[in-house]
TIDOBA-384852 format. One line per field, with one value per residue (C-alpha): residue in three letters; chain; x, y, z. Coordinates in nm, 3 decimals, m for minus. Each point is the difference from the previous one (the first is absolute). Layout:
BEGIN
rest <- [ALA / ...];
kette <- [A / ...];
X <- [X / ...];
Y <- [Y / ...];
Z <- [Z / ...];
END
This chain:
BEGIN
rest <- [MET / SER / ALA / VAL / PRO / ALA / LYS / ALA / ALA / HIS / ALA / PRO / HIS / LEU / ARG / GLY / VAL / THR / LYS / PRO / GLN / VAL / PRO / ALA / ARG / LYS / ARG / PRO / ALA / ARG / ASN / LEU / ILE / ARG / GLY / PHE / PHE / PHE / ALA / SER / GLU / LYS / ILE / GLY / ARG / GLU / PHE / PHE / PRO / SER / VAL / MET / GLU / HIS / PRO / LYS / ARG / LYS / GLY / GLY / ARG / PRO / ALA / HIS / TYR / PRO / SER / VAL / THR / ASP / ARG / ARG / LEU / VAL / GLU / VAL / LEU / THR / ALA / GLU / GLY / LEU / SER / GLN / ARG / GLU / ILE / CYS / PRO / ILE / LEU / ALA / VAL / SER / PRO / LYS / THR / LEU / ARG / LEU / HIS / TYR / ARG / GLU / GLU / LEU / ASP / ARG / GLY / SER / ALA / ARG / LEU / GLU / ALA / ALA / LEU / ALA / MET / HIS / LEU / TYR / ARG / LEU / ALA / ALA / GLY / ASN / GLY / ALA / ILE / ALA / LEU / ARG / ALA / THR / THR / PHE / ILE / LEU / LYS / ALA / ARG / PHE / GLY / TRP / SER / PRO / TYR / LEU / PRO / PRO / PRO / ARG / SER];
kette <- [A / A / A / A / A / A / A / A / A / A / A / A / A / A / A / A / A / A / A / A / A / A / A / A / A / A / A / A / A / A / A / A / A / A / A / A / A / A / A / A / A / A / A / A / A / A / A / A / A / A / A / A / A / A / A / A / A / A / A / A / A / A / A / A / A / A / A / A / A / A / A / A / A / A / A / A / A / A / A / A / A / A / A / A / A / A / A / A / A / A / A / A / A / A / A / A / A / A / A / A / A / A / A / A / A / A / A / A / A / A / A / A / A / A / A / A / A / A / A / A / A / A / A / A / A / A / A / A / A / A / A / A / A / A / A / A / A / A / A / A / A / A / A / A / A / A / A / A / A / A / A / A / A / A / A];
X <- [7.590 / 0.350 / 0.257 / 0.186 / 0.341 / 0.000 / 0.196 / 0.338 / 0.107 / m0.248 / 0.049 / 0.328 / m0.103 / m0.286 / 0.221 / m0.139 / m0.327 / m0.305 / m0.346 / m0.320 / m0.120 / m0.346 / m0.216 / m0.080 / m0.347 / m0.250 / m0.041 / m0.353 / m0.091 / m0.025 / 0.369 / 0.093 / m0.190 / 0.154 / 0.344 / m0.068 / m0.093 / 0.305 / 0.225 / m0.152 / 0.012 / 0.284 / m0.180 / m0.327 / 0.157 / 0.149 / m0.325 / m0.262 / 0.161 / m0.325 / m0.135 / 0.327 / 0.092 / m0.034 / m0.007 / 0.006 / m0.274 / m0.295 / m0.346 / m0.108 / m0.070 / 0.198 / 0.276 / m0.109 / 0.178 / m0.110 / m0.055 / 0.052 / m0.377 / m0.043 / 0.272 / m0.163 / m0.342 / 0.131 / 0.158 / m0.316 / m0.231 / 0.225 / 0.012 / m0.381 / m0.008 / m0.082 / 0.148 / 0.220 / m0.285 / m0.221 / 0.268 / 0.078 / m0.326 / 0.039 / 0.338 / m0.099 / 0.303 / 0.045 / 0.096 / 0.344 / 0.058 / m0.123 / 0.248 / 0.281 / m0.033 / m0.150 / 0.177 / 0.133 / m0.338 / m0.178 / 0.249 / m0.027 / m0.380 / m0.027 / 0.247 / m0.218 / m0.311 / 0.173 / 0.116 / m0.351 / m0.150 / 0.261 / m0.068 / m0.373 / 0.059 / 0.224 / m0.269 / m0.257 / 0.235 / 0.053 / m0.372 / m0.203 / m0.226 / m0.020 / 0.096 / 0.326 / 0.084 / m0.072 / 0.209 / 0.293 / m0.023 / m0.008 / 0.303 / 0.195 / m0.089 / 0.054 / 0.306 / 0.185 / m0.092 / m0.167 / m0.227 / m0.202 / 0.103 / 0.374 / 0.168 / 0.097 / 0.356 / 0.265 / 0.138];
Y <- [8.759 / m0.082 / m0.143 / m0.325 / m0.062 / m0.281 / m0.311 / 0.051 / m0.362 / m0.116 / 0.285 / 0.191 / 0.252 / 0.118 / 0.119 / 0.315 / m0.025 / 0.009 / m0.140 / 0.111 / m0.213 / m0.144 / 0.000 / m0.348 / m0.123 / m0.049 / m0.369 / m0.128 / m0.128 / m0.353 / 0.004 / 0.137 / m0.279 / m0.261 / 0.143 / m0.012 / m0.368 / m0.091 / 0.196 / m0.164 / m0.349 / m0.111 / 0.123 / m0.153 / m0.341 / 0.016 / 0.075 / m0.149 / m0.301 / m0.161 / 0.319 / 0.106 / m0.345 / 0.101 / 0.380 / 0.014 / m0.257 / 0.146 / m0.134 / m0.351 / m0.295 / m0.053 / m0.261 / m0.362 / m0.209 / m0.367 / m0.183 / m0.370 / m0.048 / 0.167 / m0.219 / m0.317 / 0.116 / 0.062 / m0.344 / m0.176 / 0.195 / m0.072 / m0.369 / m0.001 / 0.127 / 0.370 / 0.226 / 0.300 / 0.228 / m0.158 / 0.016 / 0.371 / 0.137 / m0.225 / 0.158 / 0.345 / 0.017 / 0.034 / m0.303 / 0.153 / 0.033 / m0.356 / m0.137 / 0.218 / m0.089 / m0.351 / m0.166 / m0.296 / m0.064 / 0.013 / m0.248 / m0.239 / 0.016 / m0.067 / m0.292 / m0.150 / 0.042 / m0.159 / m0.294 / m0.053 / 0.004 / m0.246 / m0.237 / 0.019 / m0.078 / m0.296 / m0.133 / 0.031 / m0.164 / m0.295 / m0.084 / m0.187 / 0.131 / 0.293 / 0.262 / m0.183 / m0.012 / 0.373 / 0.087 / m0.209 / 0.160 / 0.348 / m0.073 / m0.130 / 0.308 / 0.261 / m0.137 / m0.196 / 0.176 / m0.306 / 0.037 / m0.270 / 0.160 / m0.039 / m0.273 / m0.310 / m0.004 / m0.173 / m0.320];
Z <- [m2.897 / 0.103 / m0.231 / 0.063 / m0.161 / m0.254 / 0.088 / m0.155 / 0.043 / m0.263 / m0.245 / 0.035 / m0.266 / 0.227 / 0.286 / 0.148 / m0.197 / 0.220 / m0.063 / 0.166 / 0.288 / m0.052 / 0.314 / 0.132 / m0.089 / 0.273 / 0.060 / 0.049 / 0.344 / m0.138 / m0.095 / 0.342 / 0.173 / m0.231 / 0.072 / 0.371 / m0.014 / m0.207 / 0.236 / 0.306 / m0.150 / 0.228 / 0.308 / m0.117 / m0.053 / 0.345 / 0.182 / m0.236 / m0.172 / m0.114 / m0.156 / m0.161 / m0.131 / m0.368 / m0.015 / m0.381 / m0.060 / m0.187 / 0.093 / m0.089 / 0.221 / 0.318 / m0.011 / 0.051 / 0.261 / m0.016 / 0.327 / 0.067 / 0.013 / m0.340 / m0.148 / 0.129 / m0.120 / m0.352 / m0.011 / 0.120 / m0.234 / m0.297 / 0.093 / 0.009 / m0.359 / 0.040 / m0.264 / 0.075 / m0.103 / 0.267 / 0.272 / m0.050 / 0.151 / 0.304 / 0.084 / m0.138 / m0.231 / m0.375 / m0.213 / m0.057 / 0.377 / 0.053 / m0.253 / 0.138 / 0.368 / m0.013 / m0.298 / 0.205 / 0.163 / m0.337 / m0.146 / 0.297 / 0.000 / m0.373 / 0.033 / 0.275 / m0.216 / m0.296 / 0.214 / 0.140 / m0.350 / m0.127 / 0.291 / m0.068 / m0.369 / 0.088 / 0.234 / m0.279 / m0.250 / 0.235 / m0.010 / m0.260 / m0.273 / m0.241 / 0.259 / 0.074 / m0.370 / m0.042 / 0.308 / m0.126 / m0.344 / 0.155 / 0.219 / m0.299 / m0.205 / 0.270 / 0.179 / m0.262 / m0.325 / m0.148 / m0.300 / m0.176 / m0.332 / 0.049 / m0.202 / 0.201 / 0.137 / m0.212 / 0.140];
END
């Protein structure tokens, strides 16, 4: 074994003292391959941009890129009353991905559903009979916070 002089800049009292040089460990082939891919990352991105898009990503599902058709479909299905759990298998995404990428469409669809239900209730309330009375009572309770048990307003 050969001796290497200690770095005197870090420890001035060790000037001239030598320490034995430890032979470099053999690196497994896996580390060599990994090192090769990290070293050739720039070249890989240049020639294979789609493959080398996220070189450090570990497994998992591929990234989801919503299309215009998917966005419209989510809005229509939400407006028809389907839940997020029922929409996810149609698009083959997780509920978290659905909420992340389609939040505006989910909000618009649920607003349309709510408006359609309110219009239907108002139509029922405009009629005659017991159903009209129940619809009016429901609208007052749900939309305006009315309760038959509240004290009457002071005049």
